[in-house]
N, C-alpha and C positions, 0 to 999 in steps of 0.2 A: 555476573555482569552481562547485560544484554549486548548483542552485536548490533549497533545502530548504523543504518544507511541513511545518508542525507542528500537532499536535493534542494537547490535554490530556484525560486520562481519569482518573477516580477509580475505584478498585477497589470493586465492590459485592458484597454477599453472594452473589449468583448467579454471580459470577465465580470463586468459591472452590471447590476440590475437597476430597476427604476427607483430603488431606495439609495442609490449611489454607493453601494458596497458590493463586495464579491457575492455573487449568487450562490445559494447552497448547492445547486447542481454542479457548479464549477468545482467545488471542493470534492465532490464525488468523482469528477473527471480527473482531478489531480491525484486522488487516491488510487485510481486505476493506473495512472501514468507512473507513479512512484513504485507501485507494486510490480509492474512490468519491468521497470528499469532495475529494481533490486533483484528480481529473479534472473534477469539477463546478466547482471553483475555476478551473482552467485554461480551461474552456470557457464561463465565465459570460458573456462578451461575444460569443462566437461559438459557440453550441451546435453539436454535431456528432451529431445523433440518428441519422444513417445508419450509425453504427458502435456495436458493443458489444464489451466485453472479457470474455475468459474466462481462467481460470487454467490454465496448462499445467504449471507446476512450482513447488513451494515448497522452499526450503532454509532451515532455521531452526536457530539455535544458541541454546540456553537457557543463559545464563551465571549469572544470579542469580535469586532468587525475589522475587515481589511478594505482598503480603498485603493483607487487608481494610483499606480506608481509604487505601492508598497513592495518591499522586498521580503518575501516569505521564505522561511527555512522550514522544510518538511523533514521530519525524522520518522523512520519506520524500523520496526524489528518484529521478529517472528515470536509468537507465543506458543501455547500448547498445540502440539501436532500429534494426532492419532487417528487411526482408521483411515478415512480418505479426506479428513478435514484438517485445516491448519488455520490458526488465528494469526492475524497480522494487526499490529497496533501502529497508529500514526498520531503524530502531534505536529501542528502547524504553529509556527512562531513568527512574530514580528518584533525585532529587537529584544529577543529573549522573553517576550511576553506571550503567553499561551493564547492562541486565537480559537483553535479547534482541536478536539481530542476525538479519535475515532478507533473503532475496532471492526475489522471485517473478518468474517469466517469464509474461507475459501474451500472449495471442493476440488480435488484432483481427479481428472478424468483421463481415460485412455484416449489418445489423440485420434485413433482410428475408429473406435466404436462409440465414443462419447459416453461410455459407461463409467461409473465410479471405479477408481483404481486405488487399492490400498497403498498407503504411503509406506514404502519399505526402506530399508537401511540406506540404499543409494540416494534417495531423495532426502531422507532425514539427515544424513551427513552434510548435505548441501544447505538445508534450512537451519540446522542447529549443529554446526561443526563441533566435534569433541574438543574439550579444553585440554 
């Protein structure tokens, strides 16, 4: 069973494009927000400031539209993690109806050198706690 982290978002006027639905760039912004909030939640008791994360790849499937005022539930969980890369999956729902499905591959860097840093047990235990 995957450990799911959830965030609620209400669509605001600045999220809407000229087609009167949430702009695709807004979803990317939300993906960054929930990833940051999930990492902050996971490291709340044991911060790991020696590492930073950068996006290496996004894959996004836009299934349905969201419009002004919609209440969106975003769910995220961590997938395969090895080397210096970690997958993160996200799903955006409106009333339990899937709107967007995404996968992001993140790279972990050393916060001082900005060079890739191998994900070791201390980080792996945060991302994928032992059951």
